[in-house]
C-alpha positions in Angstrom: -137.5 -29.0 -91.8 -138.0 -29.1 -87.9 -141.5 -29.3 -87.0 -142.8 -25.8 -84.9 -145.8 -25.3 -83.4 -147.5 -21.7 -83.1 -148.7 -20.6 -80.2 -151.9 -21.6 -78.2 -155.1 -19.5 -79.0 -156.2 -18.6 -75.4 -160.3 -20.6 -75.2 -163.3 -18.9 -74.7 -164.3 -19.5 -71.0 -167.8 -20.1 -69.3 -166.5 -19.4 -64.9 -168.8 -21.9 -63.1 -170.0 -19.0 -60.4 -167.6 -20.6 -58.1 -164.2 -18.9 -57.8 -162.0 -22.0 -56.5 -163.2 -24.0 -59.0 -162.6 -21.4 -61.5 -158.8 -21.8 -60.5 -158.3 -24.9 -60.6 -159.5 -25.1 -63.7 -157.4 -22.0 -64.9 -160.3 -19.6 -65.7 -163.2 -21.6 -65.9 -165.0 -24.5 -68.8 -164.0 -23.8 -72.1 -167.1 -22.7 -74.5 -168.9 -25.0 -76.4 -169.0 -28.7 -75.1 -170.1 -31.1 -72.8 -169.0 -31.7 -69.4 -170.0 -34.8 -66.8 -170.4 -33.8 -63.0 -170.6 -37.1 -61.4 -170.9 -37.9 -58.0 -173.5 -39.6 -55.3 -176.8 -37.8 -53.8 -176.3 -35.2 -51.8 -172.4 -34.1 -52.9 -173.6 -31.0 -54.2 -174.1 -31.6 -58.2 -177.8 -30.0 -58.6 -176.2 -26.7 -56.4 -173.2 -26.5 -59.0 -175.5 -27.0 -61.9 -177.7 -24.2 -60.4 -174.6 -21.7 -59.6 -173.2 -22.7 -63.7 -176.5 -20.9 -64.7 -176.9 -17.9 -62.2 -173.6 -17.2 -63.2 -174.7 -16.6 -66.7 -177.4 -15.3 -65.5 -175.6 -12.4 -63.9 -173.6 -12.5 -67.4 -176.9 -12.0 -69.6 -176.0 -15.7 -71.0 -179.0 -17.7 -71.1 -179.5 -20.8 -69.8 -181.7 -23.6 -69.2 -182.0 -26.3 -66.3 -183.3 -29.7 -67.7 -184.6 -32.3 -64.8 -185.9 -35.1 -66.0 -186.4 -36.4 -62.0 -186.6 -33.1 -59.7 -190.1 -31.2 -60.1 -189.9 -27.0 -60.7 -190.9 -26.9 -57.2 -188.3 -28.9 -55.6 -185.3 -26.5 -57.4 -187.0 -24.0 -56.4 -186.7 -25.1 -53.0 -182.8 -25.4 -53.2 -182.4 -22.4 -54.8 -184.9 -20.7 -51.7 -182.4 -22.6 -49.3 -179.4 -20.7 -50.6 -181.4 -17.6 -51.0 -181.3 -17.1 -54.8 -184.4 -16.7 -57.5 -184.2 -18.3 -60.3 -186.5 -15.9 -62.2 -185.4 -15.8 -65.8 -184.2 -19.3 -66.2 -186.3 -22.3 -68.5 -186.5 -25.3 -66.6 -188.0 -28.3 -68.5 -189.7 -30.8 -66.6 -189.7 -34.3 -68.4 -192.7 -35.4 -65.5 -195.1 -32.0 -65.1 -198.9 -31.9 -64.7 -199.7 -32.2 -67.7 -197.6 -35.4 -68.0 -199.9 -36.9 -65.3 -202.9 -35.9 -66.1 -205.6 -38.7 -67.5 -205.1 -37.7 -70.8 -201.5 -39.0 -70.5 -201.6 -41.7 -68.7 -201.4 -44.4 -71.7 -197.7 -42.8 -71.9 -196.6 -45.9 -69.2 -196.9 -48.5 -71.0 -194.8 -47.3 -74.2 -191.4 -49.5 -75.1 -188.7 -47.7 -73.5 -187.0 -46.7 -77.0 -190.5 -44.9 -77.6 -190.1 -42.9 -74.4 -186.1 -42.7 -74.4 -186.9 -40.7 -78.2 -189.9 -39.1 -77.1 -187.5 -37.1 -74.2 -184.3 -36.6 -76.5 -186.8 -34.9 -79.2 -188.8 -32.6 -75.7 -185.1 -32.1 -74.8 -184.0 -31.1 -78.6 -187.0 -28.8 -78.8 -186.7 -26.9 -75.7 -183.1 -25.9 -77.1 -183.7 -25.3 -80.4 -186.8 -23.0 -78.8 -184.6 -21.1 -75.5 -181.3 -20.6 -77.7 -179.5 -20.8 -74.4 -175.9 -20.4 -73.8 -175.6 -22.4 -70.4 -177.8 -26.3 -70.2 -178.0 -28.0 -67.5 -178.8 -31.9 -67.9 -180.1 -33.6 -64.6 -179.7 -36.2 -64.6 -178.3 -39.0 -67.0 -179.5 -42.2 -64.4 -183.6 -41.3 -65.7 -182.0 -41.5 -69.2 -179.8 -44.9 -68.2 -182.9 -46.4 -67.1 -185.0 -45.3 -70.5 -182.8 -46.8 -72.7 -181.7 -49.7 -70.9 -179.4 -51.4 -73.3 -175.6 -50.2 -72.3 -175.8 -49.2 -76.9 -178.6 -47.6 -77.2 -177.8 -45.4 -74.2 -174.3 -44.3 -75.2 -176.3 -43.5 -78.6 -178.5 -41.2 -77.5 -175.6 -39.0 -75.6 -173.5 -38.9 -78.5 -176.8 -38.2 -79.8 -177.0 -34.8 -78.0 -173.9 -34.0 -77.1 -173.8 -33.4 -81.2 -176.8 -31.4 -81.0 -175.6 -29.4 -78.4 -172.3 -28.8 -80.2 -173.9 -26.9 -83.2 -175.9 -25.2 -81.3 -173.3 -23.6 -79.1 -173.7 -24.6 -76.0 -172.0 -25.2 -73.0 -173.7 -27.8 -70.9 -173.1 -30.1 -67.7 -174.7 -33.0 -67.5 -175.1 -34.5 -63.8 -174.8 -38.2 -63.5 -175.9 -40.0 -59.8 -173.9 -43.2 -60.8 -177.4 -44.7 -59.4 -176.6 -47.2 -62.3 -172.9 -47.9 -62.5 -172.1 -49.3 -58.4 -171.1 -46.2 -57.5 -167.9 -46.1 -60.2 -167.6 -44.1 -63.1 -168.7 -44.3 -65.7 -165.7 -44.7 -68.6 -168.0 -44.4 -71.9 -169.6 -41.8 -70.4 -166.1 -40.3 -69.6 -164.7 -40.5 -73.4 -167.4 -39.1 -74.4 -167.2 -35.4 -72.3 -164.8 -33.2 -73.1 -164.3 -32.8 -69.4 -165.5 -35.1 -66.2 -165.8 -33.4 -62.7 -166.3 -35.8 -59.8 -167.7 -35.0 -56.4 -167.2 -37.2 -53.6 -168.6 -37.1 -50.0 -167.1 -39.6 -47.3 -168.2 -39.8 -43.3 -165.9 -40.3 -40.4 -166.3 -41.6 -37.1 -167.1 -38.0 -36.0 -167.7 -34.5 -37.2 -169.7 -33.5 -40.5 -169.4 -34.8 -43.7 -166.1 -34.1 -45.8 -166.7 -33.0 -49.4 -164.2 -33.4 -52.3 -163.4 -32.6 -56.0 -161.6 -33.7 -58.4 -161.0 -33.3 -62.0 -161.1 -36.4 -63.7 -160.3 -35.4 -66.9 -160.3 -32.1 -69.1 -159.6 -32.2 -72.7 -156.7 -28.9 -73.9 -156.7 -26.9 -71.1 -154.0 -27.3 -68.2 -156.1 -27.3 -64.6 -154.8 -28.1 -61.1 -154.7 -31.7 -60.5 -155.6 -33.9 -57.0 -157.7 -33.9 -54.2 -159.5 -30.3 -53.9 -161.5 -29.8 -50.5 -165.5 -28.9 -51.0 -168.3 -27.0 -48.9 -172.0 -27.0 -49.4 -173.5 -24.7 -47.2 -175.7 -21.9 -47.3 -174.7 -19.9 -50.5 -173.7 -22.8 -52.7 -170.7 -24.4 -53.2 -167.0 -23.4 -51.6 -164.0 -25.0 -53.5 -160.8 -24.6 -51.9 -158.6 -25.5 -54.4 -155.2 -27.4 -53.3 -152.2 -25.5 -52.1 -149.2 -25.8 -54.4 -145.6 -23.5 -52.2 -143.9 -24.1 -55.4 -147.0 -21.4 -57.2 -145.9 -18.6 -54.7 -142.3 -18.4 -54.4 -141.1 -14.2 -53.9 -138.4 -12.4 -53.0 -138.2 -10.3 -50.0 -135.4 -9.0 -47.6 -134.1 -11.9 -44.7 -134.2 -10.1 -41.7 -134.4 -10.7 -37.9 -137.2 -9.3 -36.0 -137.3 -9.0 -32.1 -139.7 -11.7 -29.7 -140.2 -8.9 -28.3 -137.9 -10.5 -25.0 -133.8 -9.4 -25.8 -132.7 -12.4 -24.4 -134.8 -14.6 -25.6 -133.4 -12.8 -29.2 -129.9 -13.8 -27.8 -131.1 -17.3 -27.3 -132.6 -17.4 -30.8 -129.0 -16.2 -32.3 -130.5 -12.6 -33.1 -134.6 -13.2 -32.9 -136.9 -14.3 -35.6 -136.5 -14.6 -38.9 -138.5 -13.6 -41.5 -139.2 -16.8 -44.2 -138.9 -19.5 -41.4 -141.2 -20.9 -39.1 -140.5 -21.5 -35.3 -141.8 -24.5 -33.4 -142.5 -23.9 -29.5 -143.1 -26.8 -27.9 -143.4 -28.3 -23.9 -146.0 -29.3 -21.9 -149.4 -27.5 -21.5 -149.0 -24.8 -18.6 -145.6 -24.3 -19.5 -146.0 -20.8 -21.5 -146.0 -21.6 -25.1 -149.0 -19.8 -26.1 -147.9 -16.5 -24.0 -144.6 -16.5 -25.3 -145.9 -16.5 -28.9 -148.4 -13.4 -27.6 -145.6 -11.4 -26.9 -144.2 -12.2 -30.1 -147.7 -11.1 -31.3 -147.3 -8.3 -29.2 -144.1 -7.0 -30.4 -144.9 -6.9 -34.0 -147.9 -5.4 -33.8 -145.7 -2.7 -32.2 -143.9 -2.3 -35.2 -146.9 -1.9 -37.3 -147.1 -5.4 -38.7 -150.5 -7.4 -39.3 -151.0 -10.6 -37.7 -153.3 -13.3 -37.4 -153.6 -15.6 -34.8 -155.8 -18.6 -35.3 -156.8 -20.2 -31.8 -157.7 -24.4 -32.1 -157.8 -25.1 -28.7 -157.9 -22.0 -26.1 -161.2 -19.8 -25.5 -160.8 -16.5 -27.1 -162.1 -14.9 -23.4 -159.6 -16.7 -22.1 -156.4 -15.8 -23.8 -157.2 -12.1 -23.9 -158.1 -12.3 -19.6 -154.3 -14.1 -19.6 -152.7 -11.2 -21.8 -154.8 -8.5 -19.9 -152.9 -9.8 -16.7 -149.1 -9.9 -17.8 -149.3 -6.5 -19.5 -150.0 -8.0 -23.3 -152.8 -5.3 -24.9 -153.8 -7.6 -27.3 -157.8 -5.7 -27.6 -156.5 -2.2 -28.5 -155.3 -4.3 -32.1 -158.3 -6.3 -32.4 -160.6 -3.2 -32.5 -158.2 -1.6 -34.5 -158.1 -4.9 -36.9 -154.5 -4.8 -37.1 -154.7 -8.5 -35.3 -157.0 -10.8 -36.4 -158.1 -13.3 -33.4 -159.6 -16.4 -34.9 -161.0 -19.1 -32.9 -161.8 -21.9 -34.8 -163.7 -25.2 -34.5 -161.0 -27.6 -36.4 -163.9 -30.8 -36.1 -165.8 -28.2 -38.2 -162.8 -26.8 -40.9 -160.7 -29.6 -43.6 -157.5 -28.7 -44.3 -157.9 -27.0 -47.0 -160.4 -24.6 -45.9 -158.0 -23.7 -42.9 -154.7 -23.2 -45.8 -156.9 -20.9 -48.2 -158.1 -19.3 -45.0 -154.1 -18.4 -44.5 -153.6 -17.4 -47.8 -156.5 -14.9 -48.2 -154.8 -13.4 -44.4 -151.2 -13.3 -46.2 -152.4 -12.3 -49.9 -155.7 -10.0 -49.3 -155.0 -8.8 -45.6 -151.1 -8.4 -46.1 -150.1 -10.3 -42.6 -146.6 -10.5 -41.6 -146.9 -13.1 -39.1 -149.4 -16.3 -38.4 -149.5 -18.1 -34.8 -151.3 -21.3 -35.3 -152.0 -22.3 -31.3 -152.0 -25.2 -31.7 -151.0 -28.5 -34.0 -152.3 -30.8 -31.7 -155.8 -29.8 -31.9 -155.5 -29.1 -35.9 -153.6 -32.3 -36.3 -156.2 -34.8 -33.9 -159.6 -32.9 -35.6 -158.9 -34.0 -39.4 -157.5 -37.6 -38.4 -159.2 -39.2 -42.0 -157.7 -36.3 -43.5 -155.5 -37.6 -46.1 -151.8 -36.9 -46.2 -152.2 -34.0 -43.0 -148.8 -34.1 -42.5 -147.9 -33.2 -46.5 -150.6 -30.6 -46.3 -148.9 -28.9 -43.4 -145.4 -28.8 -45.6 -146.7 -26.9 -48.1 -148.5 -24.6 -46.1 -145.1 -23.5 -44.2 -143.7 -23.8 -47.4 -146.0 -21.3 -48.7 -145.5 -19.1 -45.5 -141.9 -19.2 -45.5 -141.7 -18.2 -49.6 -144.0 -15.1 -48.8 -141.4 -13.8 -46.3 -144.1 -14.4 -43.1 -142.6 -15.1 -39.7 -145.0 -18.1 -38.2 -144.7 -19.2 -34.5 -146.0 -22.8 -34.3 -147.0 -23.5 -30.4 -147.3 -27.6 -29.6 -148.5 -29.4 -26.7 -145.9 -32.5 -25.1 -148.7 -35.0 -23.2 -147.7 -34.8 -19.5 -146.3 -32.0 -17.2 -143.0 -34.2 -15.9 -141.2 -37.1 -17.2 -140.2 -37.2 -21.5 -142.7 -35.2 -23.0 -144.6 -37.5 -26.0 -145.4 -36.4 -29.1 -148.9 -36.6 -31.4 -146.4 -36.0 -34.6 -142.9 -35.1 -35.1 -142.9 -32.1 -36.6 -138.5 -31.5 -36.2 -138.2 -31.6 -39.8 -140.8 -29.1 -40.7 -139.3 -26.7 -38.2 -136.7 -24.0 -39.1 -136.2 -23.3 -35.2 -137.1 -25.7 -32.4 -137.8 -23.7 -28.9 -138.3 -25.9 -26.1 -139.8 -25.0 -22.8 -139.6 -27.6 -19.9 -140.9 -27.8 -15.9 -137.8 -27.8 -13.8 -137.3 -28.8 -10.3 -134.9 -26.6 -7.7 -134.2 -26.3 -4.4 -137.7 -27.7 -3.6 -139.8 -25.1 -6.3 -141.2 -26.1 -9.7 -139.8 -23.5 -12.2 -139.9 -23.8 -15.8 -136.3 -23.4 -18.5 -136.2 -22.5 -21.8 -133.6 -23.6 -24.4 -133.4 -23.6 -28.1 -132.5 -27.5 -30.2 -132.4 -26.2 -33.6 -132.4 -23.2 -36.3 -131.9 -23.1 -39.1 -131.7 -19.1 -39.8 -128.7 -18.4 -36.8 -126.7 -20.1 -34.4 -128.4 -19.8 -31.9 -127.1 -20.4 -27.9 -127.1 -24.1 -26.8 -127.7 -22.9 -23.2 -130.5 -23.5 -20.9 -132.0 -20.3 -19.6 -134.3 -19.8 -16.8 -138.3 -18.9 -18.0 -141.5 -16.9 -16.3 -144.1 -14.9 -16.3 -144.9 -12.1 -14.4 -147.3 -9.5 -14.6 -145.3 -6.5 -14.4 -142.3 -7.7 -17.2 -144.7 -10.4 -18.9 -142.1 -12.7 -20.3 -138.7 -13.1 -18.7 -135.8 -14.8 -19.4 -132.6 -14.8 -16.7 -129.0 -16.0 -17.1 -128.0 -19.3 -18.1 -128.2 -21.8 -16.1 -125.7 -25.2 -15.4 -125.7 -28.1 -13.4 -129.2 -29.2 -15.0 -129.4 -33.3 -14.3 -131.4 -34.9 -16.0 -132.8 -32.6 -18.8 -132.7 -35.2 -21.9 -134.8 -37.8 -19.6 -137.4 -35.9 -19.2 -137.2 -34.8 -15.4 -134.5 -32.1 -14.9 -133.4 -30.8 -11.7 -130.6 -28.0 -10.9 -128.3 -28.2 -8.9 -125.9 -25.0 -10.1 -124.3 -21.6 -7.7 -126.4 -19.3 -10.3 -128.6 -17.3 -8.7 -132.1 -18.1 -9.7 -134.7 -15.2 -10.7 -137.0 -16.1 -7.6 -134.0 -16.0 -5.4 -133.1 -12.6 -6.7 -136.2 -11.0 -6.8 -136.4 -12.2 -2.9 -132.7 -10.9 -1.6 -133.9 -7.3 -3.3 -137.0 -7.7 -1.2 -135.2 -8.4 1.9 -132.8 -5.3 1.5 -135.4 -2.8 0.5 -136.8 -4.3 4.3 -133.5 -3.8 6.1 -133.3 -0.3 4.6 -136.6 1.0 5.6 
């Protein structure tokens, strides 16, 4: 007879108090098991343990923090730094004031097996007395030192595991890796129901980067890989790795205007929903202003927009938009537009992708602008697979039907522009901005070199920014020279926009 399997019953979960970690675990830690949390000193293990117990306290569950190395006062200082109170939480100390009294000094001379046995019995007595739902054991390095022998150490951990199981506790055992040369203890891995690894690294510049990884979790479908972690006032925050395939959604494919009809025509209809467009060109050519014009058009349609600023100051951007009659401030005040200046040196890729997700899913943003990719990429040279993470983020935005505008500057004002990285294969459309020379003047041109969503024009059009009309795109120009070499010049007969303005002024003066 063919074997049939009954559907798996959902396991009762203990939430960790960290929303991102619960997301990675698929709902929290299965109750009644022992888990190993390992990481070097300063990685955030103690903070994670406190958050775990505080979350249980908020749900009416009792908890015990067993500390073999830190004192109650030190734990209280950690909690105070995050604005937490340890009231109602049982704390068991291996070394207390009574243990340091003259009457107890002879205990220093006990053999290691006697000290280890006494410590284990004291822990068990505390758990029997308190009957906690959650236990944090900090840390295993003290047990390792007391045991001195790997076999005795393993037996004691096994004994504690079986004891906690009979008591129905969910246990976090913290290990600072001090006795394992910085590598995970594989014997502990085999004993524990699950293993969480916290890691921290220091780049040549910038803050400490922290990461979390689920090494093992029995019977749980979890999100694998490395997840960015932040330790700040208020505790740990985990930013789950973005997987675009999990966020597929249906949306109506359509084109939206950039706010400039001639640029819409150049793009073959405008900006396509569920696609990203890269504005690329040298500094000062008008990429950011064109993006701001498209944002103003989206706001005028009633859409919500989020604009991430990595390069320019917020005041400078608003002042420039005000001068070009692009009223962004009005929409910022109403909350329809979020202008978010970010310090890329202080932000990890995972933190940024989670911020974008919240803007789309929670705030309903229909347009996202990232200005610019240069600062975002350059500020995180130590981040792993940064280009792949950007690919996941753009795929996610496309699947959500968001209109995404990316701004990237090229090195140099004239000549062939050099890029920090090649994002052409990630972009659905590429709008190229260039300076060019004509009749002794330095002018600007715009062209669309790629579009996956429409039949775009292959022409080169003059482009300029004016106080009266904002972004203006002129007629198609012919007889360009040196466009591909990066030093274009124009010798054609089509009247340029500046010449047309001058002719109108002269005509108006003649009539007067």
